[in-house]
N, C-alpha and C positions, 0 to 999 in steps of 0.2 A: 231613508232612500234605499233600503235593502231591496235587492233585485237579483236573486240567485238565478243564474242564466243556464239555459239548457245548452248542452254541448254534444248532442247526439251524433252529429256528423263528424265532429272532431274525434269522438270515441271510436267511430267506425273506421276512420282513416288511420288512427293510431294502431288499432288491431291489425289492419292490413299492413301498415308500415313495419310492424315488428316482425313480419314474415320476410321482409325484404331488406331492412336496414338494421344494423346492430342497435338494439334498444329502441328502434323505431324512429331514430333521429340521426342527423348528420353532424351534430356537435353536442356533447354530453349535457350541458346546462339546459338545453332546450327541452329535455325530457321532464323537467319540473319535479324530479324526485325529491329535491331538497325541501320543497314546500308541501310534499305529500299529496300530489294530485297528478293527473295525466295531463299531457301537453294540450295546448289549444292550437289548432291549425288556422293560420291566417290566410284570408282570401285576398285582401287588398288594403292599401293605406293611402291616406290623403292628409297632408298637413300634419297635425299632431295626433291624428286618430288612426286606428286600425279596426278592421272588421274581420271577424272570424268566419269560418265556413258555415256556421249556424246563424249568421247575420247579426251577431252581437257586436256592439260598438264599444270601444275602449279608448280612453286617453292613454297614449303610449309613452311611457317613460324609459323604454328600452332603446328606442331609436336605432334599431339594428345593432345594438351594443356600441353605439358611438358615431358611426359614419354620417348619420342623417342629421347633421347640425342645422340644416335648412328645413327639416321635416320630410315627410313622405311625398314623393312625386312632385317635387318643386318644379314649376313650369320651366324655369331656365335650364334645369338639369335634364328634364325630359326632352325638351327641344334639342339640346346639344347632343344627347345620345341618339335621338332619332335621326338627326342630320348626319351624324357620324356613321351610323349603321347603314344608312342609304348609300354611303360612299364605299362601304366595305368594312367587315368586322375585324379582320386581322390580315396583316401583310407579311409579317416576319421580316420587315425592313423598316428603316427609320421613317418617321413622319414629322411633320411640322408641329403637331400638337405636343409631342414629347418635349420639344425645345421650348414651347410656350409654357408648359407645365413646370419645367425645370427653372425657367426664369421667374415664374410666380413663387415657387417654393423657396428658391435661394434669396429672393427679395424679402422674404418674411422671416425665415429661420436664421438667427444671427450667426451661427457657427458653420452654416452650410454654404460652401462655394461651388461644390460639384456633388452630383448624386448619381446613383444607379437605381433604376426602377426594378421592382420585383412584383410578384402577384399576391404575396401575403406577408404579414408581419413576421411569421415564423421564418420564412425564406430570407427576409431582410436581416433578421437577427443572426441567423447562421452565417450569412455572408459577412456581416460586420465583424463577427468574432474571428472568422478566417483571416480577414484583413488585419485585425489587431495582432493575431499570432504571427502573421508574416512580417509585420513591421517591427515587432519587438523581439522576435526570435524566441518567444516563451510560449507556454501552453496554458498556464493556470488562469482561470477566470473567477473573479469574486462576484457573487450575487447575494441577494438578501432574502431571508426566509419570508415566504408569502408572496414573493414577486413571481409573476408569470410572464415569460418571454417567448411564448409559443411552445410547440411540442418538439423542440430540439432535444435530442437524446441527452446531451450533456447538461441541460438546464432543468431536467425534470427531477429536481431535488427540492423538497420543501416548497413546492410551487403553490400559488394561491388559485383563485378563480375556480375553474372546473374541477381541478384536482382537490382543492380544499372542500368543495361542495360534495364530491364523491367520497371524501375521507381517504384518499389514496396518497400516501407520502411520496411515492415514486411509481413508475410504471413497469410491470413485467415486460420483458423484451428489450429493455435498455441494458446494454452490457455494462458491467462494473467498470470497465476501462473507460467508458464514455463519460462517466461522472467523476472519475478519479481526479480529474484536473479542475473540478469545480469546488470552490470554497464558499460555503454558505454561512452568513452571519446575520444577527438580528438587525432589523431596520431601526434607525434612530438611536443606535448605540455605538458612538464613535470609539468607546473604550474596547470594543471587540474587534476592531479592524486589525488585521495581521500586520506585523512590523516587517515582514520579509519583503524582498525586492525581486520576487520571481513571478509577479503577476503580469499577464499579457493585457488584461482589461479589468476594469471595475464597471460592471454592468448594472444599471440602476434605472428604475422608473422614477423620474425626479419628483413626481407626485403619484405614489402608488394608488392604483384603483382596482387591482385584482385581489386585494384582501378587503375590499371596501376602500373608500377614500381615506388615506392616512397621510396627511401632509408631512413634509420633513420638519424636524425641529429647527429652530433658528440656528443658522450657520452650519447645519449638517452637510448640505451640499457643498458649501465652501470647504469643509473639512475633506470631503471626498476629492474635490479638485486639487487640494494641496497634497493629499496622499498620492494621487496619480502622478503629480509633478515630481514628488519626492522619489517614488519608486520606479518611474519610467514607464508605468502602465498607461494605456489609453483609457480615458474616461468616456464611456458610452452611455448616452441617454436613450432609453427606450421611450420614445414619445409617440408610440402607436396610438395611444389613447389621448394623451395631452396635446399632441401636436396639432396646431391650428384650431384647437378647441378652447383651451383655457385662456388663450390670448393669441393675438396675431402671430407672434413669434414663439408660440408654444410655451411650455413651462420654463425653458431656458430664457426666453424673453421676459416672462412674467416674474421670474425669481432672480434674473440677472446673474446666472452662473452658466458658463459655456463649456460644453463637452468637446472632446476631440472628434467623436463620431455620433451621429444621431440616426435613430431608427424611426421611420414615419409610416403611418398607415391610416386606416379607417377614414377620417375626414377627406384625405386626398383622393379617395376613390369615389366620393359622392354617392356611395351605395353600391358601387361595383368593386370587384376584387382589384386592389392596387396597394402597393406599399413601396418603400424606398429606403435606402440608407445613404448618408452623405456626410461630408466633412470638408476639410481644407483641400485645396487643389493638390498639395503635396501628398497627402495621404491617398486621396481617391485616384490619383494617377498611377497607383500601384495596381489598380484593377485592370484586367485584360479587356480590350486589346492594347490599352495605353501602357500597361505594366504586366507583371508576371503572376498576379493572383487571379486565378480563374473563377469566373462567375458567369452564369448564363441563364436565360429563361425564354422559352418560345413565345409566351404571351405577355412578357414584361413590356409595360408601356403600350398596351394595346389601344387601338383608337377609341373604343367605347369608354374605357376607364379614364383615359387622358381627357376626353371631352367632358365627362362628368366632373372630373377633378378641377379643370380650369373654370368651368361654369360655377362650381361650388365656391372656390376660393375668391372669385371675383365678386361674390355677394358678401364677403366677410371683411368689412371695413371697421373702423373704430366704433361707429354708431351701433353696428350689429353686435360687437362684443360688449358694449355697454348694456344693451337690451338683454343679452344672454346672462350677464352677471346679475342684473336686476331680477330676472325670472328665477334664477338659481336661488338667490337669497330670499325671495318671497316664498318659494316652495320650502326651503330649509327652515325658515323662521316659522312658517305655518305648521309644519310637522312638529317642531319643538313645542309650540303652544298647545296643539291638539293633544299631544302625549301628556303634557303637564296637567291639562284639564281632566284627563282620564286617570291620572295617577299612575301612568306607565313610565318606567325607567327607560329613557331614550337619550342617546347622544347622537346628534346630527352633525356630521362633518362634511364640509363642502369647500369647493373652490369654484370659480366661474365655469359653468358647464358640467359640473360633476357634484353629485350628492350621495351620501350614504347615511341612512338612519340605522345606527347600531342599537340593538336592544341591550343596552349596557348603562349602568349608572355612573360611568366615568369615561373620560376621553380615551380613545384608542390610539396608541402610538406605535404598535408593531403587530405582527401577525399573531403572536401568542396571546395578546390582549384581545384581538379581533375574534380569535377562536373561543374565547370565554363568553362572548355575547350569547344571549338566549336565542338559540337557533330555532327552537320550537315556537317561541313568540313571534319571530319574524315569519315563520311558515304560516302561522295562523293569520297574521296580519296580511300577508300577501294573498292568501286564499280569499280573505274577506274583501280585499280591494278588487280582485278579479270578479267577485260576485256582484260588485257595485259599479262595474264599468271602468275600472282603472287597471292598467297593465304595468305592474312593477317588475323589476328583475326578479326571477324566481330563485334567488340566492341571497343570503345575507352578505356574501363576500363579493358582491358586484356593485358597481356604481349605478345610480340612476342618471340618465342623460337628458337634461333639459335641452330643448332646441329653440330655434328662432320662430318656429311655428306655434309653440305653446303660448296660449293667451291667458289673460286673467281669469276668464271663464273656466279654462282647463284647470287652473290652479284651484279655484274655488270648488269645482266639482271634486277634485282630488282630495282636498282638505275635508269636505263634507263626508266623503267616503272614509277618509282616514279616521275621523272622529268616531264613526260607528265601528270601524275595525279595531281601533284602540279599546273601545268599550268591550268588544268581544275578547280581546287579549286580556284585559283586566279581570274579566269574569271567568277565565279558565280555571 
């Protein structure tokens, strides 16, 4: 089914974009440098498919990096956003939709009684850490190597995702003082946890997906919960990716471990910029104007994002999550079988709604092991898939995002393309 596609218009746009945008893109991974090619410019999307500016069609497993759990241009979301836009795009004042969304979210996320909306996961993370420091009177934050929590200065230490893709251990422009209060330890290694009691927060992706999908070892999250309780730190779950994706109640509902604060994003925007952080009423009432911890945002909870969010969440019942889990496992299992047939070493790790095929002959349990995967093999595999009408994440360190729009036909097309792509990898 080899079908190498012309991307002339994408190449023209990229050349123009490089004159106007740093690297020609507005977020680093989009540049596709990690897989050794130029980016593809997308013109439109519908359901599980996207079309580029050269009219090539792809089965899309990026799903806008997670928000589009219903697929592209879902009718209920489009209708809700259009109706909201007709009433006004922003007011800088409270709206009913903000209250509806908070009710939907708190009814699903087990540990969240109150929340504050923001416009990005980075902003929500920064705010949650500020709250944790105010509550505890401490400054240090524990994070895990390979975890990415947005481009907050103090957290750009051994981060995954775009930084791992670019091979940048931290970023110039970040003051040494900003990272001095950040303690970084390996994921899934309880023996490395510090024994001190001066932490303000333990910040964790409960199911990391920014070094690829690397689930926690049995009882590891319980260990973090116990350590937070022992030390007086707040346990913060970064559920920007996992929230409302892996289960109705996010990873905390799926794994039955509750944090003190939760950071949410992606799915709650339904494809528009939206995020939030939340927790118990006692903690959240420290946030201004109820309390003394300042946080603000002009477009936080804007009418378009809240309309998209409510419309999205109302589509996500138990049956929907059952279908998403089935789609995920069918894709993951098919990739395993196709790689085995081609004699390619591949470890596929997944949870409902998230998949990563690591070009590794053994399971991946932390960032150091993820970094040992064959990055050139993944790059060749991704390029071959794109040539055959399948759009994977252009990085070994990212998750694939199945959606409710993906069909058995999409999976079969993907696996047919994968068999040929694995053949090319094996022949390198």
